[in-house]
Structures are given as C-alpha cells and as structure tokens.
N, C-alpha and C positions, 0 to 999 in steps of 0.2 A: 398614317393611322389606317387600316384596313376597315371596309364597310362591314360590320357584323350582321347576321339575320337573312331571311329570305329574299330574295330580289322579288319584282314587281312584277308580275303575270299578266297586266294589261298598261298600255302603253296611257300616259295622262291627255284627259281632254281641254281643247284648248278653248282659254277666257274666250267672251263673246270681245268684240273689238274687231278691226283691221288687220289685216297680216300681208306683210311685206316680205319678200327675201331678198337679202341684201347678200351680192358674192365677191369678190374679187374677180377682177376681168381675168377670162378666160380659165375660171375653176368651175368644176363640174359641181359642188355643192355648198351652200351658202347657210346663211344663220338668219332665222324666222323672228321678225321682229313686227310687236303688236302697238298699234297706240290704238286710245280708245273714240276717237273722233274725226271723220270725213277730213275737217281742218288741219289734224295733228298729222294724218297720214298723207296728205298733200305735199307738207314743208316738211317733211321725213324722205319723201323722194325727190326735190326737190334739193336736201341737204345731200341726199348718198350719191345721188348719180352724177354729182361732180367726181367723184374717184371709183362708183363702183358699180357695177352692174346692176340694177333694180327691179323684182319681178312685183308684181301686182299679184296678190294668191288670193285676198278675196274678203267679203266681210262673215265674222262666224256670229250665229246668236242662237240660244238655249242649245248648243253641240251641234250645230249644221250650218253650213256652207250656204249665205244667203246668194252670192254672187261670185263671179268668177268663174274660172274653169271646171272647177267642182261642186256649182250651185244643187244647192237641193241633198247632197249627200249629207252622211256622218263626219264629224271629225277624225275617228279612228279609222 
C-alpha cells in the first residue's frame, strides 16, 4: 500500500537520551540507536562493538546536544 497525503516538511526532533551510531564494518552509513541512561548506553557499546563499528554521537536533552561533537547545537 502506498502512503496517502502530504509528506512531512521538516525532520522529526530527537527524543532526550544518549545516541550511538552503529555501522557495519566498512560501511559509510549507520543506524542511530537511543538509550535512556548512561549505563544502558555503555552496555550497548560493549554489545555492538563485538561485530560492528560504534560511534558515540552524544546526549540530547530538550532538543539540544549536551555533549559530543555537536554540543550546544539543535538536533535538527
């Protein structure tokens, strides 16, 4: 089935939490993974890095990056 109606005009905002990017080894693009707490994020890094390349993107709080390479910027 095809989607009906008008497409979105702006990207969705990211929820508050910790973000990782998980990639297959040698890939250019990955999937963003969100975890609620720092402990969950650290566990996810240990779990994924056995078979994937993991990049820590940072923490998002109230629509802004708190840390990471985008610290202080809006999530859009």
